[in-house]
N, C-alpha and C positions, 0 to 999 in steps of 0.2 A: 675707387679714386672721386673726388669731386668735383665734378664738372664746375663751369667759369661759373655758368647763369647762378648755380646752388651757390657756389661762392662769394657771389656779387651780391645773393640776394640776405643770405646769410650772416652778414659784416656789416648788412646796412640794423640787424638786430641785435647787436653787441657789444658788448659798448669794453672797455680798457681793466680787467684787473690788477695783472703784475704791475708791478714797478721798480724798478732793481734797489738793490739790497745784500749786505754785506755784514756777517755775525763777527769781524773778527778774530777768524779763526789764526792760532799763533801762527803759523808759517805764514801768513799775508798773500797777498794776488797780486800778482806782476804779467802783464799782461806780453810786455818785452825779454823777462824773463824764461817766459812759458817756454820750454817744448815741445813734450807732448800735449795732440789735441786730440783726446777720440769722443766719435760722434755715434748716436744711438739714435733710431727713429726710422725712419721710411723715402716715400724716393726724394721729398723734396732738401733731402740729406743723402743719401746712396753719392757715391760716387762706384765704376766699374774697374772691377779689380782682371786681370788675365785668368785668375785662378777662383773670380765668378760667373755664377750662373749670369749671361748677358744680359745685361737693361733692367739688372735686377741688388744686384751686391760683390765686395769688393773681395769676399772670401765666399765657397760653397751655398748648400740650398737647401732645403731639411732633409735633402735624399742624399745630400754632398755636407754632414753637421760637424764634424769632424775634417781638421788636416793639424798635419804635422808642426810643428816651429820651422824646419824649412823651408814650405811651401806659405807659410804668412809670409816671414820674412823676404825669400823671392817674390813674394805675389808684388804685382807694377800697378797703380796706376795703367787707369786710360782715358790720355786725354780728351776732354768734349766727352766726352759719353755718359750722359746726367739725363734723367729727367727734360731739361733744357733745350738737350743736343749745344752744349756747351760746359764750359767748366759752373759749376757752383756755389751753393757762396762757403761750405765747408772750405773748397781749394782756394778762393780769392783767399781768404781767413788767412789762410795756412800758405797761403804761395806756395801749396806744395800740388802743383799743375797732374807731377808727372813724372813713371818706375817707380822706381823703391821705397817708401813712406821713410825710409830709416836714411833713405837719400839726403831728401830735403831739410831745406835753415832756412829761417832757422825754428821753423815751426814743421812738426812730424806730424802728415795726419794718420790719423788710425779710424778708420767708417766701417764699422758693425750695421750701420741703415741697412737694410732691404726694401727696396723701391714695393707699394700695396702693403706693408706690414701696416697692422693695429696696432695693440695697447695687447691682449689677451684674447689667442683663439678659441678660448675658453668662453670668452665673450661674444665679439663675434665670430661669425666665419672669418675661413681663411679666406683671401680672394683667391688663391693657387692652393694644389697642393703641394708645393713644393716652398710656399710661400714661411718664411723666418719670422712671428710675429716679435714686438718688443720682452718679454719675455724671455725668451727663446736666447734674441738676438743676446743681450749678459749673460745667459747658462753658454753659447754658445763662445764665449770672452774669457767666460770663468774658466773654462771646464777645455779651452784649446788655445788661450792664448796670453791671461794672468804672470805667465811666468816664464814668456816669452820675452813681452812689450816692455822696456823700462815704464813705471809712469813713478817719476817722487814725490811726492804729495805738492812740493813748490814749486814743484814744473810743468804740472799735470793741468790743463782744464778737461774735464767729460762736457757735453751739450746732449742736451735731452730735447728732441726738437718730435714730436708723436701725436695724435689726435687728428690729426687732418683726413684719415683714410674710416678711422673712426665716427668724425659727423657724419661724414655722409654715409655710410654704412646704416643709420640709427636715422636716414629720413623717412624712409616708408619700411621702418619696423614695426610693423602693428605690437608682437612680442614685448613691447618695449611701452608698459600705460606712467611713465614715475624716472622723469629727464632726471632729475636731480638725483635720487638714490642710484639710477643707473651711471650717471657719472661717479659716482662715491665704490663704488664698485668697480672702476677704470680706476680712480685714484688708487685704491690700492693693490691694485695688480703693479699699478705702475713705480711704485713706490717699497711694492714687495722687488720689483728688479732692484728699482735703485739704489735699499736695500743691500741687495743677493751683489753685488757692484761693490760698495762701500765695506760690506766683511770681507769681501777678497780684494782691500787694499784697492781698488779705487776710488783716492781718492784725494784732496785738494782743494778743487775748483770746479761746485759744479752749474750748468746754464741750463735754464732752461728757460722755451721758447712758450707760448700759449698759444691759442684758434683763435676760433670768429666764433663762439658760443657762450654767451653770458655765465647759464650755469658749469658749461666746460671749466674756464676761464675760473671762476669764484671758486671751484672747487683744486685747479691746481693751484690758485695762491694760497688757497688753504695750506693746506696739503705740502707746498712748498715751506714756508712760513713754521710748519711744523714739524717739517725736518732739521733744519734749520734750528731752532730753537734746544733739539733735542740730540747737537751733531755738531757740539760746538767749536769743536775741534775743523769744521767743512767751512771756507765759502761760500756761503750759496748769491744764485745771480738771478736774473730773470732779464728777460727779453720779449717784452708788449708787442711781439709779431704782430697784434690785430693792429692795434691804432698805426703800426708804420704803414702796415697795407695800406693802411686807408688814408694815412696822408698820401703818400707814392698817386696813390690813385685822384687822390684829390686836387693835386700839383702837378697833375702830368706832362701840362707843358712844360715846365721849368727844368724835368729832368729829362725831356727829351723824347717823349712818348707821342707819336700820333693815333696811334689807336688801343682802348683801352677795354675795349670791349667786340671786337674781334677777336682774332686770333691765327698767326700765324705759322706754318711747320717750316721756319726759315731762319735766314738770321738777320733779318731787318732790322736793328736795337730799334724800328720807332715801335714795334708793338710790345706790348705789356706780354703777354697773354700768347706762348711757344703751342700750346695746342688747350683742350677742355678742361686741362685742370692743374698744369702745371706751368707757371711764369720765362719770360725767353730768359739770356744769360746777360742781359744787362740789370731785371731786375734783385739776380741772384747781387752783380755785382754793386749793384748799389747792396743791399742787405749788408753784403761782407761787412762795407763800409760805415754801418750804421750802429753793425756791431758790435764792432774794433773801436772805435769810439766810446763805445762805452765801456768798453774792458779796461779805455784806458785809461779814462772818467774813474771805474774801480780802480785801478792797482793804485799800490802804495810805495 
């Protein structure tokens, strides 16, 4: 996981590249009508489940990759057990904070993110031998969840937020000599996984989040635009997380933050950082509000 100091330093090097967009899919997108939120990513996105690996996942891990329909449907979100030690943005966005996702209303949260995940273990080493990378998160969904939980296109939003670990894990990687070429490989793996989800009928609206590295964001924006162009049945949106984080940090006091350079593993809402790599629950609450505002603006 990328540390606080490295995050702040790298953020200063980047510029916003992703902008909200939709391609006019036939089903249309409407947040109020959306019933199912599927999420893939890393520790900024994962929620803890009763059948997940403690502090890492909603369900399963690399050694417990499979699960039955009954196990998935009875898996329950454990409240305030995320990387912020509180609720995270997916929970604030959906209002699904605890219990079985199917019992949540109006939005169900089906979260397959895994803390510590990179895009693809073929490109960067796993953080742990039990880690499920994003490519495998989608494979796990395809094999064991795609026929279990509904995902009608007009009622489905899929969030893709990955790259925090990838950008951190490349900082001191001496084997990478051409970062633009490396991020292109990352995007090929990422959008290969996205295509896998699409091919197995996880369709409707896709929401992509960017990062804090210029070349990564440029590659992501290019592939997002290409995907939207070749998948006209989809609504494709992007959330500029890099710019949003910088805006909040630049106006910290207005948002109730009294400390943005240190961290506190506590419930003090004045801190921006919970630990060296993760923001606090208050940040996640604000982030969810910003994401929801964009979703409302994109709704038809």
